[in-house]
Backbone of each chain as nested JSON, in Angstrom:
{
  "chains": [
    {"id": "A", "residues": [
      {"number": 1, "name": "MET", "atoms": {"N": [24.962, 24.569, -27.47], "CA": [24.351, 23.257, -27.688], "C": [24.089, 22.572, -26.345]}},
      {"number": 2, "name": "ALA", "atoms": {"N": [22.939, 21.93, -26.237], "CA": [22.599, 21.232, -24.995], "C": [23.47, 19.98, -24.84]}},
      {"number": 3, "name": "THR", "atoms": {"N": [23.799, 19.683, -23.614], "CA": [24.538, 18.461, -23.308], "C": [23.598, 17.516, -22.575]}},
      {"number": 4, "name": "ILE", "atoms": {"N": [23.626, 16.256, -22.951], "CA": [22.745, 15.28, -22.31], "C": [23.282, 14.957, -20.92]}},
      {"number": 5, "name": "ALA", "atoms": {"N": [22.397, 15.074, -19.936], "CA": [22.789, 14.854, -18.535], "C": [22.64, 13.378, -18.188]}},
      {"number": 6, "name": "TRP", "atoms": {"N": [23.585, 12.581, -18.669], "CA": [23.496, 11.126, -18.514], "C": [23.702, 10.686, -17.076]}},
      {"number": 7, "name": "GLU", "atoms": {"N": [22.898, 9.732, -16.642], "CA": [23.228, 8.924, -15.473], "C": [23.991, 7.716, -16.005]}},
      {"number": 8, "name": "THR", "atoms": {"N": [24.881, 7.172, -15.208], "CA": [25.715, 6.075, -15.702], "C": [25.514, 4.779, -14.919]}},
      {"number": 9, "name": "SER", "atoms": {"N": [24.466, 4.717, -14.13], "CA": [24.144, 3.468, -13.424], "C": [22.637, 3.374, -13.254]}},
      {"number": 10, "name": "TRP", "atoms": {"N": [22.145, 2.151, -13.102], "CA": [20.719, 1.927, -12.89], "C": [20.272, 2.538, -11.563]}},
      {"number": 11, "name": "SER", "atoms": {"N": [21.085, 2.402, -10.555], "CA": [20.695, 2.958, -9.246], "C": [20.618, 4.48, -9.31]}},
      {"number": 12, "name": "GLY", "atoms": {"N": [21.561, 5.113, -9.982], "CA": [21.529, 6.568, -10.115], "C": [20.335, 7.033, -10.932]}},
      {"number": 13, "name": "ALA", "atoms": {"N": [20.023, 6.291, -11.983], "CA": [18.884, 6.655, -12.841], "C": [17.573, 6.53, -12.061]}},
      {"number": 14, "name": "LYS", "atoms": {"N": [17.439, 5.448, -11.292], "CA": [16.208, 5.249, -10.511], "C": [16.02, 6.358, -9.484]}},
      {"number": 15, "name": "GLU", "atoms": {"N": [17.095, 6.691, -8.819], "CA": [17.018, 7.72, -7.77], "C": [16.571, 9.055, -8.373]}},
      {"number": 16, "name": "ARG", "atoms": {"N": [17.176, 9.4, -9.507], "CA": [16.816, 10.681, -10.143], "C": [15.406, 10.636, -10.721]}},
      {"number": 17, "name": "ALA", "atoms": {"N": [15.007, 9.485, -11.261], "CA": [13.667, 9.356, -11.84], "C": [12.59, 9.516, -10.764]}},
      {"number": 18, "name": "ARG", "atoms": {"N": [12.865, 8.986, -9.568], "CA": [11.922, 9.166, -8.456], "C": [11.828, 10.645, -8.087]}},
      {"number": 19, "name": "ARG", "atoms": {"N": [12.979, 11.279, -8.026], "CA": [13.038, 12.691, -7.623], "C": [12.338, 13.577, -8.637]}},
      {"number": 20, "name": "GLU", "atoms": {"N": [12.564, 13.301, -9.925], "CA": [12.037, 14.171, -10.991], "C": [10.704, 13.68, -11.549]}},
      {"number": 21, "name": "ASP", "atoms": {"N": [10.24, 12.509, -11.1], "CA": [8.981, 11.932, -11.559], "C": [8.937, 11.833, -13.092]}},
      {"number": 22, "name": "LYS", "atoms": {"N": [9.953, 11.169, -13.639], "CA": [10.054, 10.988, -15.092], "C": [10.402, 9.537, -15.392]}},
      {"number": 23, "name": "PRO", "atoms": {"N": [10.059, 9.071, -16.6], "CA": [10.566, 7.755, -17.012], "C": [12.058, 7.845, -17.342]}},
      {"number": 24, "name": "ILE", "atoms": {"N": [12.663, 6.688, -17.451], "CA": [14.099, 6.599, -17.745], "C": [14.292, 6.199, -19.203]}},
      {"number": 25, "name": "PHE", "atoms": {"N": [15.13, 6.948, -19.908], "CA": [15.596, 6.536, -21.229], "C": [16.915, 5.815, -20.986]}},
      {"number": 26, "name": "LEU", "atoms": {"N": [16.954, 4.529, -21.323], "CA": [18.134, 3.724, -21.011], "C": [18.793, 3.242, -22.297]}},
      {"number": 27, "name": "ASP", "atoms": {"N": [20.061, 3.598, -22.455], "CA": [20.833, 3.257, -23.653], "C": [21.931, 2.273, -23.254]}},
      {"number": 28, "name": "PHE", "atoms": {"N": [21.822, 1.049, -23.745], "CA": [22.913, 0.091, -23.582], "C": [23.835, 0.219, -24.788]}},
      {"number": 29, "name": "PHE", "atoms": {"N": [25.09, 0.515, -24.527], "CA": [26.013, 0.769, -25.641], "C": [27.267, -0.083, -25.499]}},
      {"number": 30, "name": "ALA", "atoms": {"N": [27.934, -0.244, -26.631], "CA": [29.225, -0.936, -26.628], "C": [30.315, 0.12, -26.69]}},
      {"number": 31, "name": "PRO", "atoms": {"N": [31.218, 0.158, -25.722], "CA": [32.245, 1.201, -25.71], "C": [33.22, 1.037, -26.874]}},
      {"number": 32, "name": "GLY", "atoms": {"N": [33.748, 2.16, -27.315], "CA": [34.761, 2.139, -28.379], "C": [34.128, 2.059, -29.717]}}
    ]},
    {"id": "B", "residues": [
      {"number": 1, "name": "MET", "atoms": {"N": [24.986, 6.644, -32.702], "CA": [24.194, 7.521, -31.855], "C": [25.069, 8.663, -31.335]}},
      {"number": 2, "name": "ASP", "atoms": {"N": [26.316, 8.337, -30.95], "CA": [27.205, 9.353, -30.368], "C": [27.669, 10.382, -31.378]}},
      {"number": 3, "name": "THR", "atoms": {"N": [27.802, 9.971, -32.631], "CA": [28.356, 10.902, -33.616], "C": [27.282, 11.675, -34.373]}},
      {"number": 4, "name": "VAL", "atoms": {"N": [26.073, 11.159, -34.439], "CA": [25.047, 11.796, -35.272], "C": [23.833, 12.262, -34.467]}},
      {"number": 5, "name": "THR", "atoms": {"N": [23.256, 11.381, -33.681], "CA": [21.95, 11.663, -33.075], "C": [22.066, 12.447, -31.758]}},
      {"number": 6, "name": "TYR", "atoms": {"N": [22.868, 11.953, -30.829], "CA": [22.945, 12.627, -29.525], "C": [23.521, 14.048, -29.599]}},
      {"number": 7, "name": "PRO", "atoms": {"N": [24.44, 14.346, -30.54], "CA": [24.939, 15.73, -30.606], "C": [23.896, 16.748, -31.082]}},
      {"number": 8, "name": "GLU", "atoms": {"N": [22.783, 16.275, -31.656], "CA": [21.732, 17.211, -32.106], "C": [21.141, 17.926, -30.888]}},
      {"number": 9, "name": "GLY", "atoms": {"N": [21.145, 19.251, -30.936], "CA": [20.641, 20.027, -29.802], "C": [19.218, 19.689, -29.431]}},
      {"number": 10, "name": "LYS", "atoms": {"N": [18.358, 19.502, -30.44], "CA": [16.945, 19.214, -30.151], "C": [16.788, 17.87, -29.448]}},
      {"number": 11, "name": "VAL", "atoms": {"N": [17.603, 16.908, -29.862], "CA": [17.547, 15.573, -29.243], "C": [17.978, 15.664, -27.783]}},
      {"number": 12, "name": "ALA", "atoms": {"N": [19.079, 16.38, -27.543], "CA": [19.59, 16.516, -26.173], "C": [18.573, 17.226, -25.286]}},
      {"number": 13, "name": "GLU", "atoms": {"N": [18.008, 18.299, -25.789], "CA": [17.006, 19.042, -24.993], "C": [15.787, 18.171, -24.701]}},
      {"number": 14, "name": "PHE", "atoms": {"N": [15.354, 17.408, -25.708], "CA": [14.203, 16.513, -25.535], "C": [14.488, 15.46, -24.466]}},
      {"number": 15, "name": "LEU", "atoms": {"N": [15.647, 14.832, -24.567], "CA": [15.989, 13.789, -23.588], "C": [16.052, 14.357, -22.175]}},
      {"number": 16, "name": "ASN", "atoms": {"N": [16.686, 15.511, -22.035], "CA": [16.818, 16.112, -20.695], "C": [15.47, 16.537, -20.115]}},
      {"number": 17, "name": "ARG", "atoms": {"N": [14.556, 16.95, -20.979], "CA": [13.268, 17.457, -20.514], "C": [12.268, 16.33, -20.2]}},
      {"number": 18, "name": "GLU", "atoms": {"N": [12.238, 15.323, -21.074], "CA": [11.183, 14.311, -20.973], "C": [11.575, 13.053, -20.2]}},
      {"number": 19, "name": "PHE", "atoms": {"N": [12.867, 12.807, -20.07], "CA": [13.344, 11.566, -19.459], "C": [14.466, 11.857, -18.471]}},
      {"number": 20, "name": "VAL", "atoms": {"N": [14.794, 10.847, -17.693], "CA": [16.1, 10.78, -17.054], "C": [16.961, 9.956, -18.002]}},
      {"number": 21, "name": "PRO", "atoms": {"N": [17.926, 10.568, -18.689], "CA": [18.744, 9.809, -19.641], "C": [19.811, 9.003, -18.884]}},
      {"number": 22, "name": "ALA", "atoms": {"N": [19.948, 7.739, -19.273], "CA": [20.94, 6.893, -18.619], "C": [21.647, 6.04, -19.66]}},
      {"number": 23, "name": "ARG", "atoms": {"N": [22.954, 5.846, -19.47], "CA": [23.753, 5.024, -20.384], "C": [24.526, 4.003, -19.583]}},
      {"number": 24, "name": "VAL", "atoms": {"N": [24.464, 2.777, -20.044], "CA": [25.209, 1.723, -19.381], "C": [25.971, 0.945, -20.451]}},
      {"number": 25, "name": "SER", "atoms": {"N": [27.273, 0.788, -20.254], "CA": [28.074, -0.008, -21.176], "C": [27.784, -1.486, -20.957]}},
      {"number": 26, "name": "VAL", "atoms": {"N": [27.669, -2.224, -22.067], "CA": [27.418, -3.671, -21.93], "C": [28.658, -4.407, -21.406]}},
      {"number": 27, "name": "LYS", "atoms": {"N": [29.77, -3.695, -21.303], "CA": [30.996, -4.296, -20.749], "C": [31.062, -4.142, -19.23]}},
      {"number": 28, "name": "GLU", "atoms": {"N": [30.121, -3.392, -18.663], "CA": [30.136, -3.166, -17.223], "C": [29.295, -4.221, -16.499]}},
      {"number": 29, "name": "THR", "atoms": {"N": [29.292, -4.142, -15.181], "CA": [28.55, -5.132, -14.398], "C": [27.345, -4.497, -13.706]}},
      {"number": 30, "name": "ASP", "atoms": {"N": [26.873, -3.386, -14.238], "CA": [25.724, -2.707, -13.635], "C": [24.509, -3.65, -13.587]}},
      {"number": 31, "name": "GLU", "atoms": {"N": [23.688, -3.517, -12.559], "CA": [22.531, -4.414, -12.404], "C": [21.529, -4.281, -13.544]}},
      {"number": 32, "name": "ALA", "atoms": {"N": [21.582, -3.165, -14.281], "CA": [20.682, -2.997, -15.43], "C": [20.905, -4.089, -16.482]}},
      {"number": 33, "name": "ILE", "atoms": {"N": [22.127, -4.593, -16.573], "CA": [22.431, -5.648, -17.552], "C": [21.614, -6.91, -17.239]}},
      {"number": 34, "name": "ALA", "atoms": {"N": [21.6, -7.302, -15.983], "CA": [20.846, -8.497, -15.584], "C": [19.339, -8.261, -15.681]}},
      {"number": 35, "name": "LEU", "atoms": {"N": [18.916, -7.038, -15.401], "CA": [17.482, -6.733, -15.422], "C": [16.908, -6.739, -16.835]}},
      {"number": 36, "name": "PHE", "atoms": {"N": [17.63, -6.118, -17.776], "CA": [17.053, -5.874, -19.106], "C": [17.694, -6.718, -20.214]}},
      {"number": 37, "name": "LYS", "atoms": {"N": [18.772, -7.409, -19.901], "CA": [19.383, -8.392, -20.806], "C": [19.56, -7.894, -22.253]}},
      {"number": 38, "name": "PRO", "atoms": {"N": [20.322, -6.841, -22.46], "CA": [20.564, -6.392, -23.834], "C": [21.378, -7.445, -24.591]}},
      {"number": 39, "name": "THR", "atoms": {"N": [20.97, -7.727, -25.83], "CA": [21.674, -8.739, -26.626], "C": [22.36, -8.138, -27.844]}},
      {"number": 40, "name": "TRP", "atoms": {"N": [22.158, -6.844, -28.066], "CA": [22.778, -6.156, -29.192], "C": [22.849, -4.688, -28.823]}},
      {"number": 41, "name": "THR", "atoms": {"N": [23.708, -3.931, -29.498], "CA": [23.793, -2.507, -29.196], "C": [23.592, -1.684, -30.462]}},
      {"number": 42, "name": "PRO", "atoms": {"N": [23.033, -0.47, -30.318], "CA": [22.45, 0.005, -29.073], "C": [21.092, -0.647, -28.816]}},
      {"number": 43, "name": "THR", "atoms": {"N": [20.818, -0.948, -27.553], "CA": [19.469, -1.294, -27.11], "C": [18.95, -0.097, -26.333]}},
      {"number": 44, "name": "LEU", "atoms": {"N": [17.798, 0.405, -26.75], "CA": [17.248, 1.638, -26.185], "C": [15.897, 1.322, -25.565]}},
      {"number": 45, "name": "LEU", "atoms": {"N": [15.722, 1.706, -24.301], "CA": [14.483, 1.396, -23.602], "C": [13.903, 2.629, -22.924]}},
      {"number": 46, "name": "CYS", "atoms": {"N": [12.584, 2.588, -22.759], "CA": [11.883, 3.521, -21.881], "C": [11.354, 2.672, -20.738]}},
      {"number": 47, "name": "VAL", "atoms": {"N": [11.863, 2.915, -19.535], "CA": [11.48, 2.121, -18.374], "C": [11.09, 3.052, -17.228]}},
      {"number": 48, "name": "ASP", "atoms": {"N": [10.417, 2.471, -16.223], "CA": [10.098, 3.283, -15.045], "C": [10.938, 2.816, -13.858]}},
      {"number": 49, "name": "VAL", "atoms": {"N": [10.738, 3.475, -12.73], "CA": [11.581, 3.185, -11.567], "C": [11.369, 1.77, -11.028]}},
      {"number": 50, "name": "HIS", "atoms": {"N": [10.259, 1.143, -11.405], "CA": [10.003, -0.233, -10.961], "C": [10.658, -1.256, -11.894]}},
      {"number": 51, "name": "GLY", "atoms": {"N": [11.243, -0.778, -12.981], "CA": [11.863, -1.683, -13.941], "C": [10.902, -2.156, -15.011]}},
      {"number": 52, "name": "ASP", "atoms": {"N": [9.687, -1.617, -15.026], "CA": [8.737, -1.991, -16.082], "C": [9.151, -1.335, -17.4]}},
      {"number": 53, "name": "VAL", "atoms": {"N": [9.166, -2.136, -18.461], "CA": [9.584, -1.651, -19.773], "C": [8.358, -1.193, -20.554]}},
      {"number": 54, "name": "HIS", "atoms": {"N": [8.366, 0.052, -20.992], "CA": [7.243, 0.607, -21.753], "C": [7.533, 0.68, -23.249]}},
      {"number": 55, "name": "TYR", "atoms": {"N": [8.814, 0.631, -23.601], "CA": [9.191, 0.658, -25.015], "C": [10.618, 0.137, -25.106]}},
      {"number": 56, "name": "ARG", "atoms": {"N": [10.871, -0.608, -26.18], "CA": [12.211, -1.154, -26.377], "C": [12.497, -1.202, -27.863]}},
      {"number": 57, "name": "THR", "atoms": {"N": [13.679, -0.772, -28.26], "CA": [14.073, -0.885, -29.661], "C": [15.569, -1.142, -29.725]}},
      {"number": 58, "name": "VAL", "atoms": {"N": [16.005, -1.645, -30.853], "CA": [17.416, -1.973, -31.046], "C": [17.894, -1.315, -32.325]}},
      {"number": 59, "name": "GLY", "atoms": {"N": [19.124, -0.814, -32.297], "CA": [19.732, -0.262, -33.508], "C": [19.699, 1.257, -33.53]}},
      {"number": 60, "name": "PHE", "atoms": {"N": [20.449, 1.789, -34.473], "CA": [20.604, 3.232, -34.644], "C": [19.26, 3.905, -34.903]}},
      {"number": 61, "name": "VAL", "atoms": {"N": [19.066, 5.052, -34.293], "CA": [17.871, 5.867, -34.551], "C": [18.345, 7.188, -35.148]}},
      {"number": 62, "name": "PRO", "atoms": {"N": [17.916, 7.519, -36.376], "CA": [18.373, 8.768, -36.995], "C": [17.819, 9.983, -36.248]}},
      {"number": 63, "name": "PRO", "atoms": {"N": [18.527, 11.11, -36.309], "CA": [18.119, 12.283, -35.535], "C": [16.68, 12.726, -35.807]}},
      {"number": 64, "name": "ASP", "atoms": {"N": [16.25, 12.679, -37.064], "CA": [14.909, 13.183, -37.387], "C": [13.793, 12.26, -36.9]}},
      {"number": 65, "name": "GLU", "atoms": {"N": [14.117, 11.019, -36.566], "CA": [13.103, 10.102, -36.051], "C": [13.233, 9.869, -34.548]}},
      {"number": 66, "name": "PHE", "atoms": {"N": [14.27, 10.437, -33.943], "CA": [14.489, 10.16, -32.518], "C": [13.355, 10.715, -31.653]}},
      {"number": 67, "name": "ILE", "atoms": {"N": [13.048, 12.0, -31.829], "CA": [11.998, 12.607, -30.993], "C": [10.642, 11.951, -31.261]}},
      {"number": 68, "name": "PRO", "atoms": {"N": [10.232, 11.746, -32.521], "CA": [8.973, 11.033, -32.744], "C": [8.944, 9.643, -32.09]}},
      {"number": 69, "name": "GLU", "atoms": {"N": [10.016, 8.873, -32.251], "CA": [10.008, 7.513, -31.7], "C": [9.889, 7.534, -30.179]}},
      {"number": 70, "name": "PHE", "atoms": {"N": [10.585, 8.472, -29.551], "CA": [10.541, 8.461, -28.089], "C": [9.408, 9.302, -27.517]}},
      {"number": 71, "name": "LEU", "atoms": {"N": [8.681, 10.024, -28.372], "CA": [7.38, 10.557, -27.944], "C": [6.365, 9.418, -27.855]}},
      {"number": 72, "name": "VAL", "atoms": {"N": [6.454, 8.463, -28.785], "CA": [5.617, 7.26, -28.666], "C": [5.931, 6.552, -27.348]}},
      {"number": 73, "name": "ALA", "atoms": {"N": [7.228, 6.401, -27.066], "CA": [7.626, 5.727, -25.822], "C": [7.102, 6.472, -24.6]}},
      {"number": 74, "name": "ARG", "atoms": {"N": [7.24, 7.788, -24.613], "CA": [6.783, 8.627, -23.49], "C": [5.261, 8.498, -23.328]}},
      {"number": 75, "name": "GLY", "atoms": {"N": [4.566, 8.482, -24.464], "CA": [3.123, 8.328, -24.419], "C": [2.71, 6.965, -23.88]}},
      {"number": 76, "name": "LEU", "atoms": {"N": [3.41, 5.921, -24.292], "CA": [3.084, 4.576, -23.811], "C": [3.358, 4.441, -22.317]}},
      {"number": 77, "name": "ALA", "atoms": {"N": [4.432, 5.069, -21.85], "CA": [4.742, 5.023, -20.416], "C": [3.606, 5.678, -19.633]}},
      {"number": 78, "name": "ALA", "atoms": {"N": [3.144, 6.838, -20.108], "CA": [2.042, 7.534, -19.426], "C": [0.767, 6.688, -19.481]}},
      {"number": 79, "name": "PHE", "atoms": {"N": [0.475, 6.14, -20.654], "CA": [-0.73, 5.321, -20.82], "C": [-0.709, 4.123, -19.876]}},
      {"number": 80, "name": "ASN", "atoms": {"N": [0.412, 3.42, -19.854], "CA": [0.506, 2.21, -19.03], "C": [0.362, 2.515, -17.547]}},
      {"number": 81, "name": "GLN", "atoms": {"N": [0.645, 3.759, -17.166], "CA": [0.532, 4.151, -15.761], "C": [-0.801, 4.841, -15.468]}},
      {"number": 82, "name": "GLY", "atoms": {"N": [-1.717, 4.789, -16.461], "CA": [-3.052, 5.343, -16.258], "C": [-3.136, 6.849, -16.392]}},
      {"number": 83, "name": "GLN", "atoms": {"N": [-2.07, 7.468, -16.903], "CA": [-2.054, 8.931, -17.075], "C": [-2.51, 9.247, -18.504]}},
      {"number": 84, "name": "TYR", "atoms": {"N": [-3.821, 9.112, -18.731], "CA": [-4.334, 9.155, -20.099], "C": [-4.249, 10.541, -20.732]}},
      {"number": 85, "name": "ALA", "atoms": {"N": [-4.503, 11.596, -19.96], "CA": [-4.413, 12.942, -20.523], "C": [-2.978, 13.25, -20.953]}},
      {"number": 86, "name": "ALA", "atoms": {"N": [-2.025, 12.844, -20.132], "CA": [-0.617, 13.052, -20.488], "C": [-0.266, 12.247, -21.738]}},
      {"number": 87, "name": "ALA", "atoms": {"N": [-0.762, 11.011, -21.811], "CA": [-0.491, 10.171, -22.983], "C": [-1.043, 10.832, -24.243]}},
      {"number": 88, "name": "VAL", "atoms": {"N": [-2.284, 11.318, -24.178], "CA": [-2.875, 12.017, -25.325], "C": [-1.967, 13.17, -25.751]}},
      {"number": 89, "name": "GLY", "atoms": {"N": [-1.447, 13.907, -24.786], "CA": [-0.585, 15.047, -25.082], "C": [0.689, 14.65, -25.815]}},
      {"number": 90, "name": "HIS", "atoms": {"N": [1.322, 13.563, -25.401], "CA": [2.563, 13.129, -26.065], "C": [2.282, 12.657, -27.494]}},
      {"number": 91, "name": "PHE", "atoms": {"N": [1.224, 11.856, -27.661], "CA": [0.905, 11.364, -29.009], "C": [0.486, 12.532, -29.908]}},
      {"number": 92, "name": "ALA", "atoms": {"N": [-0.288, 13.471, -29.359], "CA": [-0.749, 14.623, -30.148], "C": [0.425, 15.492, -30.579]}},
      {"number": 93, "name": "ARG", "atoms": {"N": [1.405, 15.634, -29.696], "CA": [2.588, 16.435, -30.055], "C": [3.31, 15.82, -31.25]}},
      {"number": 94, "name": "LEU", "atoms": {"N": [3.482, 14.511, -31.233], "CA": [4.126, 13.841, -32.372], "C": [3.329, 14.101, -33.654]}},
      {"number": 95, "name": "LEU", "atoms": {"N": [2.02, 13.925, -33.569], "CA": [1.182, 14.063, -34.772], "C": [1.177, 15.498, -35.287]}},
      {"number": 96, "name": "ARG", "atoms": {"N": [1.335, 16.452, -34.379], "CA": [1.365, 17.869, -34.762], "C": [2.726, 18.253, -35.344]}},
      {"number": 97, "name": "GLU", "atoms": {"N": [3.799, 17.789, -34.7], "CA": [5.141, 18.237, -35.072], "C": [5.797, 17.386, -36.153]}},
      {"number": 98, "name": "ALA", "atoms": {"N": [5.382, 16.121, -36.269], "CA": [6.05, 15.224, -37.223], "C": [5.043, 14.272, -37.865]}},
      {"number": 99, "name": "PRO", "atoms": {"N": [4.04, 14.831, -38.555], "CA": [2.993, 13.955, -39.114], "C": [3.51, 13.0, -40.192]}},
      {"number": 100, "name": "GLN", "atoms": {"N": [4.685, 13.301, -40.772], "CA": [5.245, 12.419, -41.804], "C": [6.209, 11.389, -41.229]}},
      {"number": 101, "name": "SER", "atoms": {"N": [6.399, 11.4, -39.928], "CA": [7.319, 10.449, -39.297], "C": [6.867, 9.011, -39.519]}},
      {"number": 102, "name": "ALA", "atoms": {"N": [7.83, 8.113, -39.553], "CA": [7.523, 6.68, -39.631], "C": [6.741, 6.22, -38.403]}},
      {"number": 103, "name": "HIS", "atoms": {"N": [6.808, 6.979, -37.318], "CA": [6.149, 6.599, -36.07], "C": [4.773, 7.238, -35.899]}},
      {"number": 104, "name": "ALA", "atoms": {"N": [4.376, 8.085, -36.855], "CA": [3.09, 8.78, -36.735], "C": [1.894, 7.814, -36.718]}},
      {"number": 105, "name": "PRO", "atoms": {"N": [1.843, 6.793, -37.569], "CA": [0.697, 5.873, -37.502], "C": [0.576, 5.172, -36.15]}},
      {"number": 106, "name": "HIS", "atoms": {"N": [1.714, 4.793, -35.584], "CA": [1.721, 4.173, -34.251], "C": [1.122, 5.153, -33.233]}},
      {"number": 107, "name": "ALA", "atoms": {"N": [1.536, 6.417, -33.323], "CA": [1.028, 7.439, -32.403], "C": [-0.462, 7.687, -32.612]}},
      {"number": 108, "name": "GLN", "atoms": {"N": [-0.908, 7.677, -33.879], "CA": [-2.333, 7.921, -34.146], "C": [-3.194, 6.804, -33.556]}},
      {"number": 109, "name": "TYR", "atoms": {"N": [-2.716, 5.574, -33.651], "CA": [-3.441, 4.43, -33.079], "C": [-3.636, 4.639, -31.568]}},
      {"number": 110, "name": "TRP", "atoms": {"N": [-2.524, 4.931, -30.89], "CA": [-2.58, 5.042, -29.431], "C": [-3.23, 6.337, -28.973]}},
      {"number": 111, "name": "HIS", "atoms": {"N": [-3.148, 7.381, -29.792], "CA": [-3.841, 8.635, -29.47], "C": [-5.332, 8.366, -29.337]}},
      {"number": 112, "name": "ALA", "atoms": {"N": [-5.871, 7.587, -30.273], "CA": [-7.299, 7.258, -30.237], "C": [-7.644, 6.439, -28.987]}},
      {"number": 113, "name": "VAL", "atoms": {"N": [-6.79, 5.473, -28.675], "CA": [-7.05, 4.621, -27.504], "C": [-6.961, 5.434, -26.208]}},
      {"number": 114, "name": "ALA", "atoms": {"N": [-5.965, 6.301, -26.134], "CA": [-5.788, 7.114, -24.92], "C": [-6.954, 8.095, -24.759]}},
      {"number": 115, "name": "GLU", "atoms": {"N": [-7.418, 8.658, -25.869], "CA": [-8.581, 9.561, -25.798], "C": [-9.811, 8.799, -25.303]}},
      {"number": 116, "name": "TYR", "atoms": {"N": [-9.966, 7.574, -25.785], "CA": [-11.081, 6.727, -25.352], "C": [-11.005, 6.434, -23.85]}},
      {"number": 117, "name": "ARG", "atoms": {"N": [-9.803, 6.091, -23.395], "CA": [-9.636, 5.797, -21.972], "C": [-9.854, 7.048, -21.122]}},
      {"number": 118, "name": "GLN", "atoms": {"N": [-9.443, 8.194, -21.653], "CA": [-9.569, 9.443, -20.912], "C": [-11.039, 9.875, -20.809]}},
      {"number": 119, "name": "SER", "atoms": {"N": [-11.766, 9.765, -21.938], "CA": [-13.118, 10.329, -21.999], "C": [-14.212, 9.283, -21.812]}},
      {"number": 120, "name": "GLY", "atoms": {"N": [-13.886, 8.025, -22.081], "CA": [-14.906, 6.988, -22.062], "C": [-15.778, 6.992, -23.306]}},
      {"number": 121, "name": "SER", "atoms": {"N": [-15.406, 7.845, -24.27], "CA": [-16.22, 7.998, -25.472], "C": [-15.764, 7.03, -26.565]}},
      {"number": 122, "name": "ARG", "atoms": {"N": [-16.655, 6.089, -26.888], "CA": [-16.322, 5.164, -27.975], "C": [-16.258, 5.912, -29.303]}},
      {"number": 123, "name": "ASP", "atoms": {"N": [-17.019, 6.999, -29.422], "CA": [-16.969, 7.814, -30.647], "C": [-15.559, 8.366, -30.876]}},
      {"number": 124, "name": "ALA", "atoms": {"N": [-14.881, 8.743, -29.779], "CA": [-13.516, 9.279, -29.903], "C": [-12.579, 8.206, -30.45]}},
      {"number": 125, "name": "LEU", "atoms": {"N": [-12.775, 6.972, -29.974], "CA": [-11.942, 5.86, -30.447], "C": [-12.171, 5.622, -31.94]}},
      {"number": 126, "name": "ILE", "atoms": {"N": [-13.431, 5.549, -32.336], "CA": [-13.762, 5.284, -33.741], "C": [-13.27, 6.425, -34.633]}},
      {"number": 127, "name": "ALA", "atoms": {"N": [-13.443, 7.669, -34.175], "CA": [-13.006, 8.825, -34.971], "C": [-11.486, 8.83, -35.121]}},
      {"number": 128, "name": "GLY", "atoms": {"N": [-10.783, 8.512, -34.049], "CA": [-9.317, 8.495, -34.104], "C": [-8.796, 7.404, -35.017]}},
      {"number": 129, "name": "TRP", "atoms": {"N": [-9.433, 6.248, -34.975], "CA": [-9.002, 5.158, -35.846], "C": [-9.385, 5.436, -37.304]}},
      {"number": 130, "name": "LYS", "atoms": {"N": [-10.503, 6.155, -37.502], "CA": [-10.881, 6.545, -38.864], "C": [-9.818, 7.495, -39.435]}},
      {"number": 131, "name": "THR", "atoms": {"N": [-9.344, 8.408, -38.605], "CA": [-8.268, 9.313, -39.015], "C": [-7.021, 8.527, -39.388]}},
      {"number": 132, "name": "LEU", "atoms": {"N": [-6.707, 7.513, -38.596], "CA": [-5.545, 6.665, -38.891], "C": [-5.692, 6.033, -40.274]}},
      {"number": 133, "name": "ARG", "atoms": {"N": [-6.865, 5.487, -40.547], "CA": [-7.084, 4.811, -41.837], "C": [-7.014, 5.804, -42.999]}},
      {"number": 134, "name": "GLU", "atoms": {"N": [-7.506, 7.036, -42.759], "CA": [-7.507, 8.036, -43.831], "C": [-6.11, 8.615, -44.091]}},
      {"number": 135, "name": "ARG", "atoms": {"N": [-5.377, 8.904, -42.997], "CA": [-4.069, 9.564, -43.166], "C": [-2.939, 8.597, -43.474]}},
      {"number": 136, "name": "TYR", "atoms": {"N": [-3.046, 7.384, -42.947], "CA": [-1.943, 6.429, -43.091], "C": [-2.489, 5.082, -43.571]}},
      {"number": 137, "name": "PRO", "atoms": {"N": [-3.151, 5.072, -44.732], "CA": [-3.853, 3.85, -45.161], "C": [-2.932, 2.661, -45.414]}},
      {"number": 138, "name": "GLU", "atoms": {"N": [-1.669, 2.923, -45.751], "CA": [-0.746, 1.834, -46.069], "C": [0.03, 1.345, -44.854]}},
      {"number": 139, "name": "SER", "atoms": {"N": [-0.2, 1.962, -43.714], "CA": [0.628, 1.621, -42.555], "C": [0.18, 0.298, -41.928]}},
      {"number": 140, "name": "TYR", "atoms": {"N": [1.11, -0.336, -41.262], "CA": [0.813, -1.565, -40.531], "C": [-0.24, -1.304, -39.461]}},
      {"number": 141, "name": "TRP", "atoms": {"N": [-0.179, -0.116, -38.835], "CA": [-1.126, 0.194, -37.763], "C": [-2.541, 0.322, -38.29]}},
      {"number": 142, "name": "SER", "atoms": {"N": [-2.713, 0.739, -39.541], "CA": [-4.056, 0.757, -40.14], "C": [-4.583, -0.66, -40.309]}},
      {"number": 143, "name": "ARG", "atoms": {"N": [-3.673, -1.576, -40.627], "CA": [-4.087, -2.972, -40.834], "C": [-4.501, -3.644, -39.533]}},
      {"number": 144, "name": "LYS", "atoms": {"N": [-4.102, -3.063, -38.396], "CA": [-4.475, -3.647, -37.101], "C": [-5.877, -3.247, -36.669]}},
      {"number": 145, "name": "LEU", "atoms": {"N": [-6.496, -2.313, -37.396], "CA": [-7.8, -1.812, -36.968], "C": [-8.883, -2.877, -37.133]}},
      {"number": 146, "name": "PRO", "atoms": {"N": [-9.755, -2.989, -36.145], "CA": [-10.812, -4.001, -36.229], "C": [-11.999, -3.548, -37.066]}},
      {"number": 147, "name": "ILE", "atoms": {"N": [-12.009, -2.262, -37.478], "CA": [-13.171, -1.751, -38.202], "C": [-12.894, -1.748, -39.696]}},
      {"number": 148, "name": "GLY", "atoms": {"N": [-13.943, -1.897, -40.498], "CA": [-13.767, -2.018, -41.93], "C": [-13.678, -0.716, -42.672]}}
    ]}
  ]
}
């Protein structure tokens, strides 16, 4: 089964999105 | 989302392939909270590196509607950035793979617009919207059409 390669910060997501030239799927969640 | 939708292999593969997937807890102090101001969870967005929001939704998304819904988002992101051929491709994929999806009428509307922007052909726009009216006559997106 595939595992989702989550970024856990906005800065990390932006950096990777620039590198991979992709949009960001951003999930705001409530823990627990 | 964690117990039903994200564990689906197809959903995970789709997210990894089409997006940079990111998760931020609303209990944290990440700058994304101030930028996008989530008021309920889950809040799900398609954004670009500049912080422009191309799609936003709130609440649980069932596994069978996840890929269709975020193909619309992917298509809108491409469209908004002037990548019309790519946008046509994302909307067409949804219409081919999930024509019965709740998001198919939305995709058919934008597929026609993206084809028009790509080709400059008003006939393509009219034909695409005619298809929308024929295939999804009861949909809200059919009611948005300016043609009779």
